[in-house]
Each structure stands twice: as C-alpha cells, then as structure tokens.
C-alpha positions in Angstrom: 4.6 -67.3 20.2 7.0 -64.4 19.6 5.5 -61.1 18.6 7.3 -59.3 15.8 8.3 -55.8 16.7 8.1 -52.9 14.3 11.2 -50.9 14.3 10.6 -47.3 15.4 11.2 -44.8 12.7 13.8 -42.2 13.6 12.5 -38.6 13.4 14.0 -36.8 10.5 14.9 -33.1 10.8 15.8 -32.7 7.2 12.8 -30.5 6.6 14.0 -28.1 9.3 17.3 -27.9 7.5 15.6 -26.3 4.6 13.2 -24.2 6.5 15.6 -23.2 9.3 17.6 -20.5 7.4 14.3 -18.8 6.4 12.9 -19.0 9.9 16.1 -17.4 11.3 15.9 -14.5 8.9 12.2 -14.2 9.4 12.6 -14.0 13.1 15.4 -11.4 12.9 13.9 -9.1 10.3 10.2 -9.4 11.1 9.3 -10.9 14.5 12.2 -9.2 16.4 11.4 -5.6 15.3 7.7 -6.1 16.1 8.5 -7.5 19.6 11.0 -4.6 20.2 8.4 -2.0 19.1 5.9 -3.5 21.5 8.5 -3.5 24.3 9.4 0.2 23.7 5.7 1.2 23.7 5.3 -0.1 27.2 7.9 2.4 28.6 8.3 6.1 28.8 11.5 8.2 29.2 11.0 10.5 32.2 13.2 13.4 33.2 13.5 11.9 36.6 14.0 8.2 36.8 14.9 7.6 33.2 13.1 4.9 31.2 10.1 3.7 33.3 7.5 1.1 32.7 4.1 2.7 32.1 2.1 -0.3 30.8 -0.7 0.8 28.5 -0.4 4.5 29.2 1.2 5.3 25.8 -1.7 3.5 24.0 -4.3 5.4 26.0 -2.6 8.6 25.0 -2.5 7.5 21.3 -6.2 6.8 21.4 -6.9 10.3 22.8 -4.4 12.0 20.4 -6.3 14.3 18.0 -3.3 14.7 15.8 -3.0 10.9 15.4 -6.7 10.5 14.4 -6.3 13.5 12.0 -3.7 11.5 10.2 -5.7 8.4 10.3 -8.7 10.2 8.8 -6.5 11.7 6.1 -5.2 8.3 5.0 -8.7 6.9 5.3 -9.9 9.5 2.8 -7.0 8.8 0.6 -7.8 5.1 0.6 -11.5 5.6 -0.1 -10.9 7.9 -3.1 -7.5 7.0 -4.6 -7.6 3.2 -4.3 -10.8 2.6 -6.3 -9.6 5.0 -9.0 -6.2 3.3 -9.2 -7.7 -0.2 -9.3 -10.3 0.8 -11.9 -7.6 2.2 -14.2 -5.4 -0.8 -13.7 -8.3 -3.2 -14.5 -9.3 -1.1 -17.5 -5.8 -1.3 -18.9 -5.5 -5.1 -18.1 -8.8 -5.8 -19.9 -7.7 -3.7 -22.9 -4.4 -5.6 -23.1 -6.1 -9.0 -22.7 -8.7 -8.2 -25.4 -6.1 -8.7 -28.2 -7.4 -5.7 -30.1 -4.8 -3.3 -28.8 -2.0 -2.6 -31.4 1.5 -2.6 -29.8 0.4 -4.5 -26.7 3.9 -5.2 -25.5 4.9 -1.6 -25.8 1.9 -0.4 -23.8 2.4 -3.1 -21.2 6.0 -2.1 -20.5 5.2 1.6 -20.7 2.4 1.4 -18.1 4.5 -0.7 -15.8 7.6 1.4 -16.1 6.6 4.1 -13.5 6.6 1.3 -10.9 10.3 0.8 -11.5 10.9 4.4 -10.5 11.9 4.6 -6.8 9.3 6.3 -4.7 11.6 9.1 -3.5 12.6 9.9 -7.1 9.0 9.9 -8.2 8.0 12.2 -5.4 10.8 14.6 -6.2 10.0 14.6 -9.9 6.3 15.3 -9.3 7.1 17.9 -6.7 9.1 19.9 -9.2 6.3 19.4 -11.8 3.8 20.8 -9.3 5.9 23.8 -8.4 4.0 27.0 -9.2 7.1 29.1 -8.9 9.8 26.9 -10.4 8.1 23.8 -12.0 5.8 22.9 -14.9 2.8 24.6 -13.4 4.8 27.9 -13.1 6.1 27.6 -16.7 2.5 27.1 -18.0 1.3 30.1 -16.0 4.1 32.2 -17.5 3.7 30.9 -21.0 -0.1 31.1 -21.2 -0.6 34.1 -19.0 -3.0 32.2 -16.7 -3.1 31.2 -13.1 -3.5 27.4 -12.6 -4.4 26.1 -9.2 -1.4 25.3 -7.0 -1.2 21.5 -6.5 0.9 22.1 -3.4 -1.6 24.2 -1.5 -3.3 22.6 1.6 -6.6 21.9 -0.1 -5.1 20.1 -3.1 -2.0 18.4 -1.6 -3.7 15.1 -0.8 -5.1 14.9 -4.3 -1.6 15.7 -5.6 -0.1 12.8 -3.6 -2.9 10.6 -4.8 -2.0 11.4 -8.4 1.7 10.4 -7.7 0.6 7.1 -6.1 -1.8 6.4 -9.0 0.8 7.1 -11.6 3.3 4.8 -9.9 1.1 1.8 -9.0 -1.4 1.5 -11.9 1.2 -0.6 -13.8 1.8 -2.8 -10.8 -1.8 -3.6 -10.3 -2.4 -3.9 -14.0 0.3 -6.7 -14.1 -1.6 -8.6 -11.3 -4.9 -8.4 -13.2 -3.3 -9.2 -16.6 -1.5 -12.2 -15.2 -4.8 -13.5 -13.7 -6.6 -13.0 -17.0 -4.0 -15.1 -18.9 -4.9 -18.2 -17.0 -8.6 -18.0 -17.8 -9.4 -20.8 -20.4 -9.9 -19.3 -23.8 -12.6 -21.9 -24.5 -14.9 -20.0 -22.1 -14.7 -16.9 -24.4 -15.3 -19.1 -27.4 -18.4 -20.7 -25.9 -19.7 -17.3 -24.8 -19.2 -15.9 -28.3 -21.1 -18.8 -29.8 -24.0 -18.1 -27.4 -24.0 -14.6 -28.7 -22.4 -12.8 -25.7 -20.7 -9.5 -26.5 -17.5 -8.2 -25.0 -19.2 -6.4 -22.1 -21.1 -9.5 -21.1 -18.0 -11.6 -21.3 -16.1 -9.2 -19.1 -19.0 -9.1 -16.6 -19.8 -12.8 -16.5 -16.5 -14.5 -17.2 -13.4 -12.3 -16.7 -14.3 -10.4 -13.6 -15.5 -13.4 -11.6 -12.4 -15.3 -12.8 -10.0 -12.7 -11.4 -11.9 -12.0 -8.2 -9.0 -13.4 -6.1 -6.5 -11.1 -7.9 -8.9 -8.1 -7.2 -9.0 -8.9 -3.5 -5.2 -9.3 -3.3 -4.6 -6.0 -5.1 -7.1 -4.3 -2.9 -5.5 -5.6 0.3 -2.0 -4.5 -1.0 -3.4 -1.0 -1.8 -5.0 -0.7 1.6 -1.8 -1.5 3.3 0.1 0.9 1.1 -2.4 3.7 1.8 -2.0 3.3 5.6 1.8 3.2 5.2 1.8 6.5 3.2 5.1 8.2 4.0 7.5 8.9 1.2 5.4 11.4 -0.7 4.6 13.6 2.4 8.1 13.4 3.6 9.6 14.6 0.3 6.9 17.2 -0.6 7.0 18.7 2.9 10.2 20.6 1.9 8.3 22.1 -1.1 5.0 22.7 0.8 5.7 23.1 4.5 2.4 24.9 5.1 0.4 22.1 3.5 2.0 19.1 5.1 2.2 19.0 8.9 4.3 16.7 11.0 1.1 14.6 11.6 0.0 14.5 8.0 -0.1 10.7 8.0 0.3 8.3 11.0 3.7 7.0 9.6 5.0 10.5 9.1 3.7 11.4 12.6 5.6 8.4 14.1 8.7 9.5 12.2 8.5 13.1 13.4 8.0 12.0 17.0 11.1 9.8 16.8 13.6 12.0 15.0 12.3 15.5 15.8 10.5 15.1 19.1 12.7 12.3 20.6 9.6 10.5 21.8 10.7 7.0 20.8 8.4 5.1 23.2 5.3 7.1 22.2 6.2 6.7 18.5 6.4 3.0 19.0 2.9 3.0 20.4 1.6 5.0 17.4 3.2 2.4 15.1 1.7 -0.5 16.9 -1.8 1.0 17.0 -1.6 1.8 13.3 -0.4 -1.7 12.5 -3.4 -3.1 14.4 -5.8 -0.8 12.5 -4.3 -1.8 9.2 -4.6 -5.5 10.0 -8.2 -5.2 11.0 -9.2 -3.3 7.9 -7.2 -5.6 5.6 -8.7 -8.7 7.3 -12.3 -7.4 7.0 -11.7 -6.6 3.3 -10.3 -10.1 2.8 -13.3 -11.7 4.5 -15.7 -9.7 2.4 -13.8 -10.3 -0.8 -13.3 -14.0 -0.5 -16.8 -14.8 0.7 -18.4 -17.5 -1.4 -15.2 -18.0 -3.4 
C-alpha cells in the first residue's frame, strides 16, 4: 500500500526581507560602536611600542580612579534629588490636566511641553546667561534692587542650577507620558468610584496611580539613564563657570575630556563601558522593583 508523502514546505525568508534593513542599521549604529569601544578599552597607547594590548588594566584603573567615582557620586546625587522632583511635578501637571477642571487645558499642555522642544545646547546657553551674576538676569536683579542674590554658578550651587535646567526641560516630556497613560483608563472606573463616595484624592490614590504604574516605571528608567548621561549642561556652562565645573564633573564629561583634551582614547573607552554597565544595572534594578507584581 503506497504511503502518501506530505510535500515539504519551503522555508520563507520574506520576514527577514522586512527585518533585514532595520537589523543592518541597528548593527551599524548600535552594536558596532559598542564592540569598537570595548575593543579600544582593551588597548593602551604607549610611547614605546605604540598601541599595545593590556587586557583589563584600563578597567582596573577606572575602578581605582577617584575622579571617575567623584563624577559618579555627583550624578548619583543629581539622580536622587532631581529625578523625584521632576517626576512629581510632571505627575502633578498630568493629573491636573486629566481632571478636566483646568481651564485652557490645551494651552497649558502645549506650554508645559514646549521646553522639551528646545535643543539641550540652546537651553543650557539660555539658562547660563540667566544665571550670570555679572551679565545675566541675576546681575540685573542685583543692580536694580540693590541686593546680592546667591550666584547660581558658584561651586556649591552649580549642580542645583543644572538640575533646574533639566527639570524645566523634561517636566513636559514626562507629563506627556503620564497624561497619555491616564487617557486609556476607563472612565467607568471613575464613575463607579464617585457613586461609592470616593473623593478625588481617593480616586487618584486607588485608581489613577495604580493604572499608570507602568508609565511611572518607564519615565523613571528614562530619567535614570538621562541622569547618568549628563553632559550638555556641564559642557556648556563650563565656559561660564570654569571654577565650578571640573573636567571630571560627570562621567560622560570626564570621558569627553580624556578623549579630546588628554588624548587618552583607550582609557576614555573604558570609562564609557564601565559607566554603561553601571547605568544598565541601576536601570534594571529599578525595572525589577517597579514591575514587581504587575
């Protein structure tokens, strides 16, 4: 008795035709730079012998570098203080817009988001001249009122001044994330809660905040990554406050200074790789904690 044979299906590569262009670009602009940075970090340019393989020596030096850890501590402090303030303000604005009781909601939504459209370099320059005690708004207020306001560009206040710039620029961005998440919460939940006698505070605490928990985690992770990548503001404000901002003010600025001022490309690559690992670990821990029991 003849056994019927099932024709073998030919493998289709049509899916790869769609994914292929993205994978090529992804490999060129994301994977290749990471691989090249790791490659550079394993070498050291010597006066005698040129570029020599040193293994993990650059990483050992980074872990013992007090200037690197000073920058890490500074961005860590920036993260702990600035990020909660920024996210709280963004959440407050999003809740106000979502409440439906704010007159001119569209105007306020666009106005608060508008600073995010300002390029970071332009924002840093603008605020730098506002902060200037000799030439900016602070100086004009001192002259007009006959008082002496604290100099925002002095060493003890420069980190807070940078935090103010970041908060001004990114409150609107995070507000949009929270507001978008609030828009998908079923309105029937609010109506049921109101029928049960729940006030606005109870609705926010028991319905709105749990519903946008995922958005809160995403915004927090983005803010953590942005804090560890702090570069534009110190780089721009350094020309206005050279005594307050050192070449190792933040890890990214330290890597930049090592590369373009110190010509230590290999060591700079090691600094960048170590900082990337620290950022990934912190962001991953926050993600695990934030999405637990979701």
